[in-house]
C-alpha positions in Angstrom: -12.7 4.5 46.1 -10.2 6.2 48.5 -11.6 8.4 51.2 -9.9 11.1 53.2 -8.3 10.1 56.5 -10.8 9.5 59.2 -11.5 12.2 61.7 -10.8 10.0 64.7 -7.4 8.9 63.4 -6.3 12.5 62.8 -7.7 13.6 66.1 -5.9 10.8 67.9 -2.6 11.7 66.2 -2.9 15.3 67.2 -3.2 14.4 70.8 0.3 13.1 70.8 2.7 15.6 72.5 5.2 15.4 69.5 2.5 16.9 67.2 1.0 19.7 69.3 3.8 21.1 71.4 3.7 23.6 74.1 5.4 26.0 71.8 2.3 26.2 69.7 0.1 26.7 72.8 2.4 29.5 74.1 2.4 31.2 70.7 -1.3 31.0 70.4 -1.8 32.6 73.9 0.8 35.3 73.1 -1.2 36.2 69.9 -4.4 36.3 71.8 -3.0 38.4 74.6 -1.5 40.9 72.1 -5.0 41.3 70.5 -6.7 41.7 73.9 -4.2 44.3 75.1 -5.1 46.5 72.1 -1.7 46.2 70.3 -1.7 47.4 66.6 -2.1 45.2 63.6 1.6 45.4 62.6 2.4 43.8 66.0 -0.2 41.1 66.1 0.0 40.1 62.4 3.5 38.6 62.5 2.6 36.5 65.6 -0.5 35.2 63.9 1.3 34.4 60.7 4.0 32.5 62.5 1.4 30.6 64.4 -0.5 29.6 61.2 2.8 28.4 59.6 3.7 26.2 62.5 0.2 24.7 62.9 -0.1 24.1 59.2 3.2 22.2 59.0 2.4 20.1 62.0 -1.0 19.1 60.9 -0.1 18.4 57.3 2.8 16.2 58.5 0.4 14.4 60.7 -2.1 13.8 57.9 0.6 12.5 55.6 1.4 9.7 58.1 -2.2 8.5 58.5 -3.2 5.5 56.4 -5.8 6.2 53.7 -8.8 4.0 54.1 -10.7 2.2 51.3 -14.4 1.5 51.2 -16.3 -1.0 49.0 -19.9 -2.1 48.2 -20.3 -4.3 51.3 -22.1 -2.5 54.1 -19.4 -1.4 56.6 -19.2 -2.5 60.3 -16.3 -2.7 62.7 -16.5 -6.5 62.3 -16.0 -6.3 58.6 -13.0 -4.0 59.1 -11.5 -6.5 61.5 -11.9 -9.3 59.0 -10.4 -7.3 56.2 -7.4 -6.3 58.4 -6.8 -10.0 59.2 -6.8 -10.8 55.5 -4.2 -8.1 54.9 -2.1 -9.3 57.8 -1.9 -12.9 56.7 -1.1 -11.8 53.1 1.8 -9.7 54.5 3.0 -12.7 56.5 2.9 -15.0 53.5 4.9 -12.6 51.4 7.4 -12.2 54.2 7.8 -16.0 54.5 8.2 -16.3 50.7 11.1 -13.8 50.8 9.2 -11.0 49.1 9.4 -7.3 50.2 6.9 -6.2 52.8 6.4 -3.0 54.7 7.3 -3.3 58.4 5.1 -0.2 59.2 2.1 -1.8 57.4 2.7 -5.0 59.3 2.9 -3.2 62.6 -0.4 -1.3 61.9 -2.2 -4.5 61.0 -1.0 -6.2 64.2 -2.2 -3.3 66.2 -5.6 -3.3 64.5 -6.1 -7.1 64.8 -4.5 -7.6 68.2 -2.4 -10.5 66.8 1.1 -10.1 68.2 2.9 -13.5 68.2 3.9 -14.1 64.6 7.5 -15.1 64.9 6.8 -18.9 65.1 4.1 -18.9 62.3 5.2 -21.0 59.4 4.3 -20.4 55.7 1.7 -23.3 55.8 0.1 -22.0 59.0 -0.2 -18.6 57.4 -1.8 -20.0 54.3 -4.3 -22.0 56.5 -5.1 -18.9 58.5 -5.7 -16.9 55.3 -8.1 -19.6 54.1 -10.0 -19.5 57.3 -10.3 -15.7 57.2 -11.6 -15.8 53.6 -14.2 -18.3 54.6 -15.2 -16.1 57.5 -15.5 -13.2 55.1 -17.7 -15.2 52.8 -20.0 -16.0 55.7 -20.1 -12.4 56.8 -21.2 -11.2 53.4 -24.4 -13.3 53.7 -25.5 -11.3 56.8 -23.9 -8.0 56.0 -27.1 -6.1 55.8 -28.4 -7.4 59.1 -25.1 -6.7 60.8 -25.1 -3.2 59.4 -28.6 -2.6 60.8 -27.5 -3.7 64.2 -24.4 -1.5 64.0 -26.6 1.6 63.1 -28.9 0.9 66.0 -25.9 0.7 68.4 -24.5 3.9 66.9 -27.9 5.7 67.3 -28.1 4.6 70.9 -24.6 6.0 71.6 -25.5 9.3 69.8 -28.7 9.5 71.8 -26.9 9.4 75.1 -24.4 12.0 73.9 -26.9 14.5 72.5 -29.8 13.8 74.9 -32.2 13.0 72.0 -34.4 10.1 71.1 -33.1 6.9 69.6 -35.7 6.8 66.9 -34.8 10.3 65.7 -31.1 9.5 65.5 -31.7 6.2 63.8 -33.9 7.8 61.2 -31.2 10.4 60.6 -28.5 7.8 60.1 -30.7 5.8 57.7 -31.6 8.9 55.7 -28.0 9.9 55.4 -27.1 6.4 54.2 -29.9 6.4 51.7 -28.8 9.7 50.3 -25.2 8.5 49.9 -26.3 5.4 48.1 -28.5 7.4 45.8 -25.7 9.8 45.1 -23.4 7.0 44.2 -25.9 5.5 41.7 -26.5 8.9 40.1 -22.8 9.4 39.9 -22.3 6.1 38.1 -25.1 6.9 35.7 -23.8 10.4 34.9 -20.1 9.5 34.9 -19.8 10.4 31.2 -21.7 13.6 31.5 -20.2 15.1 34.6 -18.1 18.3 34.3 -14.8 18.0 36.0 -11.6 20.0 35.6 -11.3 21.8 32.3 -9.1 20.1 29.7 -9.7 22.5 26.8 -10.6 26.2 26.4 -11.3 28.5 23.4 -10.1 32.0 23.6 -11.3 34.9 21.4 -8.7 37.4 20.3 -10.0 40.7 19.1 -7.8 42.2 16.4 -8.1 45.8 15.0 -9.7 46.0 11.6 -9.9 42.2 11.4 -12.5 39.6 12.4 -12.1 38.0 15.9 -9.8 35.0 16.0 -11.0 32.0 18.0 -8.0 30.0 19.4 -8.1 26.6 21.0 -6.1 26.3 24.3 -5.1 22.7 25.1 -1.8 23.0 27.0 -1.3 24.1 30.6 0.5 27.3 29.5 -2.1 28.4 27.0 -5.0 27.5 29.3 -3.5 29.4 32.2 -2.8 32.4 30.0 -6.3 32.5 28.6 -7.9 32.1 32.1 -5.7 34.8 33.7 -6.4 37.2 30.8 -10.2 36.7 31.0 -10.4 36.7 34.9 -8.3 39.8 35.3 -10.4 41.6 32.6 -13.6 40.5 34.3 -12.6 41.5 37.9 -11.3 44.9 36.7 -14.4 46.0 34.8 -16.0 47.4 37.9 -13.0 49.9 38.3 -14.8 52.3 35.9 -17.7 52.6 38.4 -18.3 56.0 40.1 -17.2 54.7 43.5 -13.8 53.8 42.2 -13.3 57.2 40.7 -12.6 60.6 42.4 -14.0 62.0 44.5 -15.7 59.0 46.0 -12.6 56.7 46.1 -10.6 59.5 47.8 -13.3 59.8 50.5 -14.1 56.1 51.1 -10.9 54.3 50.1 -10.7 51.0 48.4 -12.2 49.1 51.3 -15.0 51.5 52.4 -13.5 52.1 55.9 -11.8 55.4 55.5 -12.7 58.0 58.1 -14.3 60.6 58.4 -16.6 60.1 55.4 -17.6 56.5 56.2 -18.8 57.4 59.7 -20.8 60.3 58.4 -22.5 58.2 55.7 -23.5 55.6 58.3 -24.7 58.3 60.7 -26.7 60.0 58.0 -24.8 63.3 58.3 -22.7 63.1 55.1 -22.8 66.1 52.8 -22.0 65.3 49.2 -19.3 67.4 47.7 -20.0 69.7 44.8 -17.7 67.7 42.6 -20.0 64.7 42.9 -22.6 65.2 40.1 -24.0 61.7 39.6 -27.5 61.8 41.1 -27.7 58.0 41.6 -24.5 58.0 43.7 -25.9 60.7 45.9 -29.1 58.8 46.5 -27.2 55.6 47.1 -25.1 57.3 49.8 -28.3 58.6 51.3 -29.9 55.1 51.8 -26.7 53.6 53.2 -27.1 55.2 56.6 -27.8 53.0 59.7 -31.4 53.5 61.0 -31.7 54.8 64.5 -33.5 51.7 65.8 -30.6 49.4 64.7 -28.2 48.2 67.3 -24.5 48.5 66.3 -22.5 45.4 66.8 -19.1 45.4 68.6 -16.2 43.1 68.6 -17.6 41.3 71.7 -20.7 40.5 69.7 -19.0 39.0 66.6 -16.1 37.0 68.1 -16.0 33.2 67.8 -16.5 30.9 70.7 -15.1 27.4 70.7 -18.6 25.9 70.8 -19.7 27.9 67.8 -16.6 27.1 65.8 -16.9 23.4 66.6 -20.5 23.3 65.5 -19.8 25.2 62.3 -17.0 22.9 61.2 -18.9 19.7 62.1 -21.8 20.9 59.9 -19.4 21.1 56.9 -18.7 18.4 54.3 -15.1 17.2 54.5 -15.0 16.9 50.7 -15.7 20.6 50.1 -13.1 22.1 47.9 -10.7 24.8 49.2 -7.3 26.3 48.4 -5.0 23.3 48.1 -1.8 24.5 49.8 -3.4 25.2 53.2 -5.4 23.0 55.6 -8.5 21.6 54.1 -12.0 21.0 55.6 -11.0 17.5 56.9 -8.2 19.0 59.1 -10.5 21.5 60.7 -13.4 19.1 61.2 -11.0 16.6 62.8 -9.5 19.4 65.0 -12.9 19.9 66.7 -12.6 16.6 68.5 -9.4 17.8 70.3 -9.8 20.6 72.8 -6.3 22.0 72.4 -6.5 22.0 68.6 -10.0 23.6 68.8 -8.7 26.3 71.1 -5.8 27.2 68.7 -8.1 27.1 65.7 -10.5 29.5 67.5 -7.7 32.0 68.2 -6.5 31.8 64.6 -10.0 32.6 63.3 -10.9 35.2 65.9 -7.9 37.5 65.8 -8.1 38.6 62.1 -11.9 38.6 62.2 -12.0 41.0 65.1 -9.0 43.2 64.1 -9.8 43.5 60.4 -6.7 42.2 58.5 -5.8 39.3 56.3 -2.7 37.1 57.2 -0.3 36.6 54.4 -0.8 32.8 54.6 -4.4 33.4 53.6 -3.7 35.7 50.7 -3.8 33.0 48.1 -6.7 31.7 46.0 -7.3 29.3 43.1 -9.7 30.1 40.3 -11.5 26.9 39.1 -13.2 27.1 35.7 -16.5 25.3 35.2 -18.6 24.9 32.1 -21.9 26.8 32.3 -23.2 24.6 29.4 -21.8 21.3 28.4 -19.9 21.6 25.1 -19.4 25.4 25.4 -15.7 25.7 25.9 -15.3 29.5 25.3 -13.5 30.9 28.3 -15.7 34.0 28.3 -18.8 31.7 28.8 -17.3 29.7 31.7 -18.1 30.2 35.4 -15.2 31.1 37.7 -15.3 29.5 41.2 -12.8 31.1 43.6 -11.4 28.6 46.1 -10.3 30.4 49.3 -8.4 29.1 52.4 -10.9 27.0 54.3 -10.4 28.6 57.7 -10.6 32.1 56.3 -13.7 31.3 54.3 -15.3 30.1 57.6 -14.9 33.6 58.9 -16.7 34.9 55.8 -19.5 32.5 56.4 -19.8 33.8 60.0 -19.9 37.3 58.6 -22.7 36.3 56.3 -24.8 34.8 59.2 -24.3 37.8 61.5 -25.0 40.4 58.9 -28.2 38.6 57.7 -29.4 38.1 61.2 -29.1 41.9 61.8 -30.8 42.7 58.5 -33.7 40.3 59.1 -34.1 41.3 62.8 -34.5 45.0 62.0 -36.4 44.5 58.7 -33.7 46.2 56.6 -34.2 44.1 53.4 -36.9 45.2 51.0 -39.9 42.9 50.5 -38.9 42.7 46.8 -35.6 40.9 47.6 -36.3 37.1 47.7 -32.8 35.8 47.1 -30.1 35.1 49.7 -32.7 34.9 52.4 -34.2 32.1 54.5 -37.9 31.1 54.1 -38.2 32.9 50.8 -38.9 30.3 48.1 -38.8 30.7 44.3 -42.4 29.5 44.1 -43.6 32.5 46.2 -41.5 34.7 44.0 -43.4 33.3 40.9 -46.8 33.7 42.6 -46.1 37.3 43.3 -45.3 37.9 39.6 -48.6 36.2 38.6 -50.6 38.3 41.1 -49.1 41.5 39.8 -50.1 40.6 36.3 -53.6 39.7 37.4 -54.0 42.9 39.4 -52.8 45.0 36.4 -55.4 43.4 34.2 -58.3 43.7 36.7 -57.5 47.4 37.2 -57.1 48.0 33.5 -53.7 49.6 34.0 -51.0 49.3 31.4 -47.7 47.8 32.5 -44.2 47.9 31.3 -42.1 44.8 32.3 -38.4 44.0 31.9 -36.9 40.6 32.8 -33.3 41.4 33.6 -30.4 39.0 34.5 -27.3 40.4 36.3 -24.7 38.6 34.2 -21.7 37.5 36.3 -23.0 39.7 39.1 -20.5 38.6 41.8 -17.6 39.9 39.6 -18.8 43.4 39.3 -19.3 44.5 42.9 -17.2 47.5 44.0 -15.6 46.8 47.4 -16.0 50.1 49.1 -19.8 50.5 48.5 -20.2 46.7 49.2 -18.6 47.3 52.6 -21.0 50.2 53.2 -24.0 48.1 52.2 -23.0 45.5 54.9 -22.1 48.1 57.5 -25.4 49.8 57.3 -27.0 46.8 59.0 -25.0 47.7 62.2 -22.1 45.3 61.4 -18.7 46.6 62.5 -16.3 47.2 59.6 -13.4 44.9 60.9 -14.6 41.5 59.5 -15.8 43.1 56.3 -12.3 44.8 55.9 -10.6 41.4 56.6 -12.7 39.8 53.8 -12.1 42.5 51.2 -8.4 42.8 52.0 -8.0 39.1 51.3 -9.8 39.5 48.0 -7.7 42.5 47.0 -4.3 41.2 48.1 -4.6 37.5 47.2 -2.3 35.9 44.6 -4.7 33.9 42.4 -3.6 30.8 40.6 -5.5 28.8 37.9 -6.8 25.3 38.6 -7.3 23.1 35.5 -6.9 19.4 34.7 -3.1 20.0 34.7 -3.2 21.0 38.3 -2.6 24.4 40.0 -0.6 26.8 37.8 2.6 28.4 38.9 1.6 31.6 37.2 -0.7 33.9 39.1 -2.4 37.3 38.9 -3.7 40.1 41.1 -2.4 41.0 44.6 1.2 42.2 44.7 1.5 42.3 40.9 -1.1 45.0 40.6 0.3 46.9 43.6 3.8 46.8 42.0 2.4 48.1 38.7 0.5 50.8 40.7 -2.9 49.6 39.5 -6.1 49.5 41.4 -6.9 46.2 43.1 -9.3 43.8 41.5 -13.0 44.0 42.5 -15.8 41.4 42.9 -17.0 39.4 45.8 -16.0 36.1 44.2 -18.2 33.1 43.6 -17.1 30.7 46.3 -16.7 33.4 48.9 -18.9 32.5 51.9 -20.2 36.1 52.4 -20.7 36.9 48.7 -24.5 36.0 48.6 -25.2 38.3 51.6 -23.0 41.1 50.2 -24.9 41.0 46.9 -28.3 40.8 48.6 -27.6 43.8 50.7 -26.1 45.8 47.9 -29.1 45.0 45.7 -31.4 46.0 48.6 -29.8 49.5 48.6 -30.3 49.8 44.9 -34.0 48.9 45.3 -34.4 51.6 47.9 -32.9 54.1 45.5 -35.4 53.1 42.8 -38.2 53.6 45.3 -37.0 57.1 46.0 -37.0 57.8 42.3 -40.7 56.7 42.1 -40.2 53.6 39.9 -42.4 50.5 40.3 -45.9 49.3 40.0 -48.5 51.0 42.3 -52.0 49.6 42.9 -54.9 50.5 45.2 -56.7 47.6 46.9 -60.5 47.3 46.1 -61.8 47.1 49.7 -59.4 48.7 52.1 -58.1 51.2 49.5 -54.6 50.7 50.7 -51.7 51.4 48.3 -49.5 48.6 47.2 -46.1 49.5 45.8 -43.8 46.9 44.1 -40.4 48.1 42.8 -39.3 44.8 41.3 -39.4 41.1 41.9 -35.8 39.9 42.6 -34.5 36.4 43.2 -30.7 36.4 43.5 -29.5 37.7 40.1 -32.9 37.6 38.3 -34.7 40.9 38.6 -38.1 41.6 37.0 -38.7 45.4 36.8 -42.2 46.8 36.9 -43.6 50.1 35.8 -47.3 50.7 35.9 -49.5 53.4 34.5 -50.9 56.0 36.9 -54.3 56.0 35.3 -56.4 54.0 32.8 -55.9 56.6 30.1 -52.1 56.1 30.1 -51.0 53.7 27.4 -48.1 51.3 27.3 -46.3 53.6 24.8 -46.5 56.4 27.4 -44.8 54.4 30.1 -42.2 52.7 27.9 -39.8 55.7 28.0 -39.9 55.6 31.8 -38.9 52.0 31.9 -36.2 52.5 29.2 -34.7 55.4 31.2 -34.8 53.3 34.3 -32.7 50.6 32.5 -30.3 53.0 31.0 -29.7 54.9 34.2 -27.0 52.5 35.5 -26.3 52.4 39.2 -22.7 53.6 39.9 -22.0 51.1 42.5 -21.2 47.7 41.4 -22.5 45.1 39.1 -24.1 45.9 35.8 -27.8 46.4 36.6 -28.5 46.5 32.9 -25.5 46.0 30.7 -27.2 46.9 27.5 -30.5 48.6 26.6 -33.3 46.0 26.7 -36.5 45.8 24.8 -39.4 46.7 27.1 -42.4 44.4 27.1 -45.6 46.3 27.0 -48.9 45.0 28.4 -51.9 47.0 27.2 -54.7 47.7 29.6 
């Protein structure tokens, strides 16, 4: 198995003056100064894009020159690595003495790794004897490999303890646990190797024909798979354009990004007056609940900017094998960059500038759609899950936006109690317990209940951007990082990733702008801020339903306090409740209320209830 280049090797190469020149440093400071002096986006953006291009080229060239490392089943230690390098060195010398082709660069690397320099006077027989000795040493090492690995982990734990000022026992347990998890994952991977879902090799596309039955066509070539995926994805991400917030007059007032003045400020301040042309009652109520409460502190650019320490910590918590857009720097590059102060400083500038100013560099306006099977054996492209792979550095900004926004929402108690998904310390088992208790209370009070189990199908794909932006801004978050994220989603050129590789054909972005079409919607599964965006938008919808009087209402037996539950929501699963107001009211009486609640779609986003559902009635 081939691993990515080690972080220490990449960091060491980046320290060389030829790789990180003073030109990059000067350009980075020039970009930072332009931002701090308050210069407009059209002045700062070209500087940042030039900086990104230069840094990407230097670091990709550096990674290309680093040797890939191989790992095996023997527990690794530096001693094992030295023995393996000696074996490779003597094999190269033997080939060279036999007149076979050998790589001078490889020989030079092995000499540097083994500290064996004088090889000019080594004969073929001496090289063969040395190789035999090293093989014998390797055989002896294997017998005590586990013991030596344990000693190595103890030494490593001691070094980490000194660096982090923790206890050795804690660090040693962490290292052992990580090693155990890796070994378990390898065994599971070997057992499931025939069942794992990798890149798609076949799709089935359904073509709807007028006055004829649908035609199901198999797509097995790169061209047909790309065409099917593009057609399905563009159709999926454009369905939300029929929502009320993407139609006049709301789109004219809010814009596509939800940052158009003066309407946006008035909505957030709670002073917005709905125009007479807006007749949808749900849209009016939704705008009403999107105001920022008076007790909520509004964040500024000084509160949201990256620091080098925060960026380093965020990257080091990431997995280097996490997938991202393939033409830009991946997670390994950025993780390795945290071990070099100059590289980290440049990375911090490249992340902070667009995050605080609210724009998307052209180098980041590219994504890859990766199709995954929802169910094994179901190859219909309509039934597949679309993962959007974004540029790693830009998606890190989205993850920071998610953290800051959720911190604001939790701090000021802005999320309804019914919303369990996308939150910390809210487990699915507690969500299930609440459902059981609601049923029990209904039976004990002899109140009829209408219940609907609803699943927001492909919910990330149906979120309208301008109202999603307002849903996040109403927590006190400034609009710039939200605008940067949504601009990237709207202007990105999206390619298709299949077993054939990344397609040359793409959709969205400039093509739709050239054809004078509205940009594609959806937060995108794979976007670091998508879970928070969906959670906050759902929270606003729950508040609207509370204003409309929906939900289950009970009175406690002893304290006579009123308990109101609008729904029970965990990510995309939403259980809607409607209770009777008295014991004389039957299930048939409250069924129309629940049915109207389902058919009254929210105008904002995802399909809260795509089709009329059968209402489950529970008699008293």
